[in-house]
C-alpha angles and dihedrals in degrees: 000000000000121000090261100050127072120187123206104195127208104349123201115214093214118152124206135185113257116155095210097052115009110022093133097059120105114270093220095056094094097075114124093237090060094061119117120189123205134168111225126191118191120194127198120214092202135015089246093067117095128213087226101219127138112195134193138177129230117251102173096072120054091197094055113060095157128143115239136190106247097176140010114204106234092223096048137106090252093053092048090050090051101201099100115073137180109276096031114138116229111218100177139003 
């Protein structure tokens, strides 16, 4: 990848319950059949632009050590693209 492009490979739209970030999401959205995978590539025009993602990892489940999007800055590249949402699980960067 060039310095201005960042690729987020297959992305799992898995939601999890986390009171601080995602308490309003449906509790049954974590079933395996509900997963949707999508490869997302975000490109910056200048080095000043930010991808706009805040990520966190789950600590309440030893079997699930995934990285999740906890926030998407509304003025960011990711928000303008529109495919990455709060609660998405990032599988690979």
